[in-house]
C-alpha positions in Angstrom: 116.4 -12.5 61.2 117.7 -15.8 62.3 114.9 -18.2 63.6 115.7 -18.7 67.6 116.1 -22.4 67.2 119.0 -21.8 64.9 120.5 -19.3 67.0 123.4 -20.1 69.8 122.0 -20.1 73.2 125.2 -18.2 74.6 125.3 -15.8 71.5 121.7 -14.6 70.8 122.3 -13.7 66.8 125.1 -15.9 66.1 124.1 -19.0 64.0 127.5 -20.6 63.5 128.3 -19.5 60.0 130.9 -16.7 60.4 134.0 -16.8 58.3 137.3 -18.1 59.6 139.7 -15.7 60.8 139.9 -11.7 61.4 139.9 -9.8 58.1 142.9 -7.8 57.2 142.7 -4.2 58.0 145.8 -3.3 56.3 146.9 -3.4 52.6 149.0 -5.8 51.3 152.4 -4.6 50.5 153.5 -3.8 46.7 155.8 -7.0 46.5 153.1 -9.1 48.2 150.4 -8.2 45.7 153.0 -8.8 42.8 154.0 -12.4 44.5 150.3 -13.1 44.9 149.4 -12.0 41.2 152.0 -14.2 39.7 150.9 -17.2 41.8 147.5 -16.9 40.5 148.3 -16.2 37.1 150.3 -19.5 37.0 147.4 -21.2 38.8 149.2 -22.0 41.8 148.2 -22.4 45.2 150.2 -21.3 48.2 151.0 -24.6 49.2 152.2 -25.3 45.8 154.6 -22.1 45.7 155.5 -23.1 49.3 156.7 -26.6 47.8 158.6 -24.9 44.9 160.2 -22.5 47.3 161.1 -25.3 49.9 159.5 -22.9 52.8 156.1 -23.3 54.8 152.8 -22.0 53.7 153.0 -19.7 56.5 156.0 -18.1 54.9 154.4 -17.7 51.6 151.3 -16.1 53.5 153.6 -13.6 55.0 155.2 -12.7 52.1 152.1 -12.1 50.3 150.4 -10.0 53.2 153.1 -8.6 55.3 156.9 -8.6 53.8 158.0 -5.2 53.0 161.4 -5.7 52.7 162.2 -9.4 51.8 165.9 -10.6 51.7 167.9 -10.6 48.5 168.0 -14.2 48.9 164.2 -14.5 48.8 163.7 -12.6 46.0 166.6 -14.4 44.1 164.8 -17.8 44.8 161.4 -16.4 44.2 162.4 -15.0 41.0 164.1 -18.4 39.5 160.8 -20.1 40.5 158.6 -17.7 38.7 161.1 -17.1 35.7 161.3 -13.5 36.1 164.0 -11.0 36.9 164.1 -9.5 40.6 163.2 -6.0 39.2 160.0 -7.1 37.8 159.1 -9.0 41.1 160.2 -5.9 43.4 159.0 -2.9 41.2 156.7 -4.5 38.6 159.1 -3.6 35.8 158.7 -6.1 32.9 161.5 -6.2 30.5 160.6 -5.5 26.9 160.1 -9.2 25.6 160.5 -9.8 22.0 157.4 -10.1 19.8 156.0 -14.0 20.0 153.5 -15.3 17.2 150.0 -15.5 19.0 148.4 -18.9 19.8 148.3 -21.2 22.3 152.2 -22.4 24.1 153.8 -24.9 22.4 153.7 -28.8 23.3 157.0 -28.2 25.1 156.0 -25.3 26.8 153.0 -26.7 28.0 155.1 -29.6 29.3 157.6 -27.4 31.4 154.5 -25.3 32.8 153.3 -28.8 34.2 157.3 -29.9 35.3 157.3 -26.4 37.1 154.3 -27.1 39.1 155.4 -30.5 40.4 157.4 -30.7 44.0 161.4 -30.1 43.4 162.3 -33.7 43.9 160.1 -34.5 41.0 161.2 -31.5 39.1 165.1 -32.8 39.6 164.1 -36.2 38.6 162.7 -34.8 35.3 165.6 -32.8 34.7 168.0 -35.5 35.0 166.0 -37.7 32.7 166.0 -35.1 30.2 169.8 -34.2 30.4 170.4 -37.9 30.2 168.3 -38.2 26.7 170.1 -34.9 25.8 173.6 -36.6 26.2 172.5 -39.6 24.4 171.6 -37.5 21.4 174.6 -35.5 21.0 
């Protein structure tokens, strides 16, 4: 029981430490659960993904919790950002990947992962710089 001094005078029993918002009453659609899983696998927050896609955080929240039939343009853009096929994003079907040696990602793969987490404007800057270096090297 909460001590009387900690209770709200207007609402007995309420101590002001309730979670914000209303808990969801319905299960997220399959698309939303896959999107959320992909985002979390990469360690991205909703604001980071929103920045990568050029949409609002509210849109990401909608895609993850409510969207049952996203547009083909949305599916294509999200697929590009995650580097997955639209089929994987929509149906959870993963193409069979060639066997890869086990171990940590290469240094170049680690750099690409870091770059993919940057805002789009910074990604463009890095890509332009790399293209310039590759042109000089050829």
